[in-house]
N, C-alpha and C positions, 0 to 999 in steps of 0.2 A: 427839723429847718434849717436851712444852709445859714451857715456864718457868712455875716455881709460885714464890710469895711476894707480898708487900704492893708491892715496886717503889718503895721509898722513897729517896731518897739524899740526903745533905749534901752541899750543893755550895761553892763556893771560896768564894764569898759571903756563906756563912754561914747561909744560907737553907735549908729542904728541901722538896724537889723529890717530888713523887708522880705516876706514870706510870699511866695504864688506857687499856685499848682503847674508842674513840667509837663504831667501826663497823668496815666494811667494804665497798671497795671494787674491787668483783672479786675480784683477788688481793692488793690494797693493802691494809693494815692503818693504819686512822687512828688516833692515839692522842691522848688530852687529857690536861692537864697541872693540876696543883696546887702551889702555892707558900705555904709558912708560915714563920714563925720558928723554932717547935718542932716536934720530932718526932710529940710529940701531937696539934697543930692540924692538922700535914698529914695524919695517918692518919684525921681525923674528916673533914676535906674530901673526903679522897678515898672514905669511907666514903659521904659523904653525895653525890659525884659519881656514883658508879658506880649506887647506888640511886637515881636520879634519871632516869640513863641507859636504867636496865635497865625502870621500871615507866613511864615517859613514853608516853604515848599516842601509834600509831603513827600517820601521815597517810598517806591512798592518794594518786595520781596528782593527782586534781582537788583536793586540798584538803581533805578532807574525815576526818574520823575512820575507821578501818578499822570496818566494820561499820555505820555509821550510815544509816539507813532511805533517805535521799536520792540515794546513791548506791549501792544494791544492785543488780545487774543481773538 
């Protein structure tokens, strides 16, 4: 069963750390991290990082945007 929740933790140095999945390489999961002084800031940064990661335009192997007219075969 997949893990649920915000994945925000309080570190020993006093900062808050948020972790999110950036992507996958084969079977390996690549994580991204955000750090903040308060829980609220960490939650906002984490939400922003997840949103930007999901809605960032994908690039094809030639460097153009997916579906761009110059690279359609």
